[in-house]
C-alpha positions in Angstrom: -50.7 -32.1 -36.4 -46.8 -33.2 -36.8 -44.2 -30.8 -35.4 -42.0 -29.2 -38.0 -38.2 -29.5 -37.8 -36.4 -26.5 -36.1 -32.9 -26.1 -37.4 -31.9 -23.9 -34.3 -32.7 -27.1 -32.0 -29.5 -28.8 -33.2 -27.3 -26.0 -32.5 -29.1 -25.4 -29.3 -27.6 -28.7 -28.2 -24.4 -28.3 -29.8 -23.8 -25.1 -27.9 -25.3 -26.6 -24.9 -22.8 -29.4 -25.3 -19.9 -27.3 -25.6 -20.7 -25.0 -22.7 -21.0 -28.2 -20.5 -17.5 -29.5 -21.9 -15.8 -26.2 -21.3 -17.2 -25.1 -17.9 -15.0 -27.8 -16.1 -11.9 -26.5 -17.5 -12.9 -22.8 -16.8 -13.5 -23.7 -13.3 -10.3 -26.5 -12.8 -9.3 -26.2 -9.4 -5.5 -25.4 -8.6 -3.7 -27.3 -5.9 -1.8 -25.6 -3.0 1.6 -27.3 -4.3 1.0 -25.8 -8.2 0.3 -22.2 -6.5 3.4 -22.3 -4.1 5.7 -23.8 -7.0 4.7 -21.1 -9.4 4.8 -18.2 -6.7 8.5 -19.2 -5.9 9.4 -19.2 -9.5 7.4 -16.1 -10.4 7.9 -13.9 -7.4 9.7 -10.6 -7.7 11.3 -11.1 -4.4 12.7 -14.3 -5.5 13.9 -12.8 -8.8 15.8 -10.0 -6.8 17.4 -12.5 -4.5 18.7 -14.5 -7.6 19.8 -11.2 -9.0 21.8 -10.6 -5.6 23.2 -14.3 -6.1 24.6 -13.5 -9.5 25.8 -10.0 -8.4 27.6 -11.8 -5.4 29.4 -14.4 -7.5 30.4 -11.7 -10.0 31.7 -10.0 -7.0 33.8 -13.0 -5.6 35.1 -13.8 -9.4 36.3 -9.9 -9.3 38.4 -10.5 -6.2 40.0 -13.2 -7.3 40.8 -12.5 -10.8 43.4 -9.8 -9.9 45.9 -12.7 -9.6 45.3 -13.6 -13.2 47.4 -11.6 -15.9 45.1 -9.0 -17.7 46.0 -8.6 -21.5 45.5 -5.3 -23.3 46.2 -4.5 -26.8 46.6 -0.6 -27.8 47.3 0.4 -31.7 47.1 3.7 -33.6 49.0 5.6 -36.3 50.0 9.2 -36.4 47.1 11.3 -38.1 49.7 13.6 -39.8 53.6 13.3 -40.3 55.1 14.0 -36.9 57.9 16.5 -36.8 60.5 16.0 -34.3 60.7 13.4 -31.6 58.0 13.5 -28.5 60.1 11.1 -26.4 57.5 8.3 -26.7 58.6 5.1 -28.6 56.8 5.4 -32.3 54.9 2.2 -31.5 52.2 1.1 -34.1 51.0 -2.0 -31.5 51.6 -2.2 -27.5 50.6 -5.0 -25.6 50.6 -4.5 -21.6 49.9 -7.6 -19.5 49.3 -6.7 -15.5 48.7 -9.0 -12.4 48.6 -9.1 -8.8 51.3 -11.0 -6.9 50.9 -10.1 -3.0 48.4 -8.4 -1.1 47.0 -8.8 2.3 44.2 -6.8 2.1 43.0 -8.7 -1.0 42.8 -12.1 0.9 40.5 -10.0 3.2 38.3 -8.9 0.2 38.2 -12.5 -1.0 36.8 -13.9 2.2 34.6 -11.1 2.1 33.1 -11.7 -1.2 32.7 -15.5 -0.1 31.0 -14.4 2.9 28.8 -12.0 0.7 28.0 -15.1 -1.7 26.9 -17.2 1.3 24.6 -14.4 2.7 23.0 -14.0 -1.1 22.4 -17.6 -1.1 20.8 -17.8 2.2 18.7 -14.8 1.1 17.3 -16.6 -1.9 16.4 -19.5 0.4 14.7 -17.0 2.8 12.8 -15.2 0.1 11.6 -18.9 -1.6 10.4 -19.6 2.3 8.6 -16.1 2.6 6.8 -16.6 -0.7 5.9 -20.0 -0.1 4.5 -18.7 3.3 2.8 -15.8 1.6 1.2 -18.0 -1.1 0.1 -20.7 1.5 -1.8 -18.1 3.8 -3.5 -16.7 0.9 -4.5 -20.0 -0.7 -5.8 -21.4 2.6 -7.6 -18.1 3.2 -9.2 -17.7 0.0 -10.3 -21.5 0.3 -12.0 -20.5 3.7 -13.8 -17.6 2.2 -15.2 -19.3 -0.4 -16.8 -21.8 1.8 -18.1 -18.8 3.9 -19.3 -17.1 0.7 -21.4 -20.4 -0.2 -22.8 -20.2 3.5 -23.5 -16.5 3.1 -25.3 -16.9 -0.2 -27.3 -19.6 2.1 -28.0 -17.3 4.7 -28.9 -14.3 2.2 -31.6 -16.8 0.4 -33.0 -17.9 4.0 -33.1 -14.0 5.1 -35.3 -13.3 2.0 -37.4 -16.4 2.5 -37.7 -14.9 6.5 -38.6 -11.5 5.3 -41.5 -13.1 3.3 -42.6 -15.1 6.0 -43.0 -11.9 8.3 -44.5 -9.8 5.6 -47.2 -12.4 5.3 -47.5 -12.6 9.3 -47.7 -8.8 9.5 -50.1 -8.4 6.9 -52.3 -11.1 8.8 -51.9 -9.3 12.0 -50.0 -12.1 13.3 -46.5 -10.4 14.0 -45.9 -6.6 14.7 -44.5 -4.3 12.4 -41.1 -4.1 14.1 -40.7 -8.0 13.3 -40.7 -7.4 9.6 -38.5 -4.6 10.0 -36.1 -6.8 11.9 -36.1 -9.4 9.4 -35.5 -6.7 6.7 -32.5 -5.5 8.6 -31.1 -9.2 8.9 -31.5 -9.6 5.3 -29.5 -6.1 4.7 -26.9 -7.1 6.9 -26.3 -10.7 5.6 -26.3 -8.8 2.0 -23.6 -6.8 3.1 -21.5 -9.3 4.7 -21.7 -11.4 1.4 -20.5 -8.4 -0.3 -17.6 -8.3 2.0 -16.7 -11.7 1.6 -16.8 -11.0 -2.2 -14.3 -8.4 -2.2 -12.0 -10.1 0.2 -11.8 -13.4 -2.5 -11.3 -11.0 -5.5 -8.5 -9.2 -3.4 -6.9 -12.8 -2.3 -7.3 -14.0 -5.9 -5.5 -11.0 -7.1 -2.8 -11.2 -4.6 -2.5 -15.0 -5.8 -2.3 -14.0 -9.1 0.5 -11.4 -8.6 2.4 -14.0 -7.0 2.0 -16.9 -9.5 1.4 -14.9 -12.4 -2.0 -16.8 -13.2 -4.9 -15.2 -14.2 -6.9 -14.1 -11.0 -10.1 -15.5 -12.5 -8.4 -19.2 -12.9 -7.4 -19.7 -9.0 -9.9 -21.9 -7.6 -8.6 -23.5 -4.5 -8.8 -27.3 -4.1 -9.6 -27.9 -0.3 -8.3 -31.5 -0.7 -4.7 -30.4 -1.4 -4.2 -28.5 1.8 -2.3 -30.8 3.9 -2.4 -30.8 7.6 -0.2 -28.0 9.4 2.2 -29.5 11.9 1.4 -28.4 15.3 4.9 -27.2 16.2 5.6 -25.4 19.7 7.8 -22.8 20.6 9.9 -25.0 23.0 10.7 -27.5 20.4 14.2 -27.6 18.7 15.0 -24.5 16.4 16.7 -24.4 13.0 18.5 -21.1 12.2 16.6 -19.1 10.2 18.1 -18.6 6.6 17.2 -14.7 6.7 18.9 -14.4 10.0 21.9 -16.4 9.1 22.3 -14.2 5.8 22.4 -10.8 8.0 25.0 -12.5 10.0 26.9 -13.5 7.1 26.8 -9.9 5.5 27.9 -8.4 8.7 31.0 -10.4 8.6 31.4 -10.0 5.1 31.1 -6.0 5.6 33.8 -6.7 8.7 36.2 -8.4 6.5 36.0 -5.8 3.8 36.7 -3.1 6.5 39.7 -5.1 7.6 41.0 -5.1 4.2 40.4 -1.5 3.8 42.3 -0.6 7.1 45.2 -2.9 6.0 45.4 -1.0 2.7 46.9 1.9 3.9 50.1 0.7 5.3 50.6 -3.0 3.7 52.9 -2.8 0.8 51.4 -4.6 -2.6 53.4 -6.5 -5.5 52.4 -6.5 -9.0 53.6 -8.2 -11.9 53.7 -6.3 -15.3 54.9 -6.9 -18.7 54.9 -4.6 -21.9 55.5 -5.3 -25.4 56.0 -2.6 -28.3 56.1 -2.9 -32.1 57.7 -0.1 -33.3 57.0 1.9 -36.6 59.0 4.3 -39.1 55.4 5.2 -40.7 54.6 8.9 -40.8 57.5 10.2 -38.3 61.1 10.6 -38.2 61.9 9.3 -34.6 64.7 7.0 -35.7 66.7 10.3 -36.8 67.2 11.2 -33.2 69.0 7.8 -32.1 72.4 6.8 -32.8 71.7 3.1 -33.7 68.3 2.2 -35.4 65.7 0.9 -32.8 64.4 -2.6 -32.9 61.1 -3.3 -34.0 60.2 -5.8 -31.2 60.6 -4.5 -27.7 59.6 -6.7 -24.4 60.1 -5.5 -20.8 58.9 -7.2 -17.8 59.2 -6.5 -14.0 57.8 -6.5 -10.5 56.6 -3.3 -8.9 56.0 -2.8 -5.1 53.3 -0.3 -4.0 54.3 1.2 -0.5 51.9 3.3 1.0 53.5 5.9 3.6 50.9 8.4 3.7 47.5 7.8 2.4 44.7 9.5 4.0 42.2 8.3 1.2 42.5 4.8 2.2 42.5 5.7 5.9 39.2 7.5 5.5 38.0 4.6 3.3 38.7 2.1 6.3 36.8 4.2 8.7 33.7 4.3 6.4 33.8 0.6 6.1 34.1 -0.1 10.0 31.2 2.3 10.6 29.2 -0.1 7.8 30.6 -3.2 9.2 29.4 -2.0 12.9 26.0 -1.1 11.1 25.3 -4.4 9.4 26.0 -6.2 12.8 23.5 -4.3 14.6 21.0 -5.0 11.9 21.7 -8.6 12.2 21.5 -8.5 16.0 18.0 -6.7 15.6 16.7 -9.1 13.1 17.4 -11.7 15.7 15.5 -10.2 18.6 12.7 -9.4 16.4 12.3 -13.0 15.2 12.6 -13.8 19.0 9.8 -11.5 20.2 7.6 -13.1 17.0 8.3 -16.5 18.2 7.0 -15.6 21.7 4.0 -13.4 20.4 3.1 -16.6 18.3 3.3 -19.1 21.0 1.4 -17.0 23.2 -1.3 -16.5 20.8 -1.5 -20.2 19.4 -3.0 -21.7 22.6 -5.5 -19.0 22.7 -6.6 -19.6 19.1 -6.6 -23.2 19.3 -9.2 -22.7 22.2 -11.0 -20.2 20.4 -11.3 -22.6 17.5 -12.4 -25.3 19.8 -15.1 -23.0 21.2 -16.3 -22.0 17.5 -16.5 -25.7 16.7 -18.7 -26.6 19.4 -20.7 -23.4 18.9 -21.6 -24.8 15.1 -22.2 -28.3 16.7 -24.8 -26.6 19.2 -26.5 -24.5 16.3 -26.7 -27.7 14.4 -28.3 -29.3 17.1 -30.9 -26.6 18.0 -31.6 -26.5 14.2 -32.3 -30.3 14.2 -34.7 -29.7 17.4 -36.6 -27.1 15.7 -37.1 -29.0 12.6 -38.2 -32.0 14.5 -40.5 -29.7 16.7 -42.1 -28.4 13.0 -42.7 -32.1 12.4 -44.6 -32.5 15.5 -46.7 -29.6 15.0 -47.9 -30.7 11.9 -49.2 -33.7 13.3 -50.5 -32.0 16.7 -53.8 -32.7 16.0 -53.1 -36.5 17.2 -51.2 -35.5 20.1 -53.0 -36.0 23.6 -51.6 -32.7 25.1 -51.3 -30.0 22.8 -47.9 -28.1 22.6 -47.1 -24.8 21.7 -46.7 -24.4 17.8 -43.5 -23.4 17.1 -43.6 -20.4 14.7 -42.5 -20.6 10.7 -39.8 -18.1 11.1 -38.2 -20.2 13.9 -36.7 -22.6 11.2 -35.3 -19.7 9.2 -33.6 -18.1 12.2 -32.3 -21.3 13.2 -30.9 -21.9 9.7 -29.2 -18.5 9.3 -27.8 -18.9 13.1 -26.2 -22.4 12.4 -24.7 -21.1 8.9 -23.4 -18.0 10.8 -21.8 -20.4 13.6 -20.2 -22.0 10.6 -18.5 -19.1 9.1 -17.4 -18.1 12.7 -15.8 -21.7 12.9 -14.1 -21.1 9.7 -12.7 -17.9 10.6 -11.1 -19.5 13.7 -9.8 -22.2 12.1 -8.4 -19.9 9.7 -6.7 -17.7 12.4 -5.1 -21.1 13.8 -3.7 -22.1 10.7 -2.0 -18.8 9.8 -0.7 -18.8 13.4 0.8 -22.1 13.1 2.5 -21.1 9.9 3.9 -18.1 11.1 5.3 -20.1 13.8 6.6 -22.7 11.6 8.7 -19.8 9.7 9.7 -18.0 12.9 11.3 -21.3 14.4 12.9 -22.3 10.9 10.7 -25.2 10.2 9.4 -23.9 6.8 11.1 -26.5 5.0 8.6 -29.1 7.0 5.7 -27.4 5.4 7.1 -27.7 1.9 7.6 -31.2 2.3 4.0 -31.4 3.7 3.2 -29.9 0.3 5.0 -32.3 -2.0 3.9 -35.3 -0.3 0.4 -34.3 -0.7 
């Protein structure tokens, strides 16, 4: 009997082909370089630092623009005909121009604003480096967790196989019930561990999504894009950390501002001003009060000298600025000391983590050799009938336990390598060599 044509069969192949074509795009891997670049562009910390730079640029322009003449035009007409003369020229248009000519405090303000701009630029650099560190650490950790999660799934499958074996052996009376319960406990523990890794991976994906602005489900790490982290030590040459330099320049800026505020209470200031009036007779009779007609166009210029003799307000302002400068200086010193402590802490733990990673790697190799020995013994047991001397047969559960142990040692080695990598990145950052890591990324 000939098979009838099924019209759904063609659509099935079409849908299957479409799914196979779309699947690689949905699971496309994202390189570490891309994640870091997008994080530096999208991070709110970087955007805040960029806003501080714009603010500092405007503040510097404000301090210098006082030497440029400012022009203001005023114009107006009386609402009703005026009665009598108020003493004010009946102007329809008034133009006023003012500028500063000489002020020693203003020079301090300009230098302070320039230092503030330098501090803001270094603060932006510091924010970009910190975002690069956060993104790199989260990316490397997510890559590690995904490898551990794959091993955890394998462990869970092996544990279920172990439960099945123990169930059969318990029913046959070969093993006691406690062995079955132990196998179930192992399976439950591995299930909990797998769930913990899934939660950890979801959290890291969300963290990277927040940093980069990418959808969390689209971030799949590409292990090949992770370069080797430079093995730097605390004794190597240091580069001034951008964050500390920024704090020091900010303290210097506040000191110069305080110096300007203190001078302002006793140093004279010279200003230039010019004023033009266009007088009118509309709706007023002011001209009746003058012996001779007033000119329509009037212009006056001059210099004004501001000499402070008793100015408690600015003296108090100077004391306030001095206190702010002292606080900024102390904060800069505190940041430097904290970084020194961080360098010492990371340097001390780095050697330990390096050794722990070596130990974990050796344990994984030992577990792999032990697994190979169990598999070899199982093969020999299958052919035990031809052996001259009968050896004790290896229990079927030994293979599952050896495989579970080997996967556990693999995960432990991954965790140790992750902690070592994060410590190295942290030390790079603390020593001011974060740019070396960024160069490694772009070279990769």
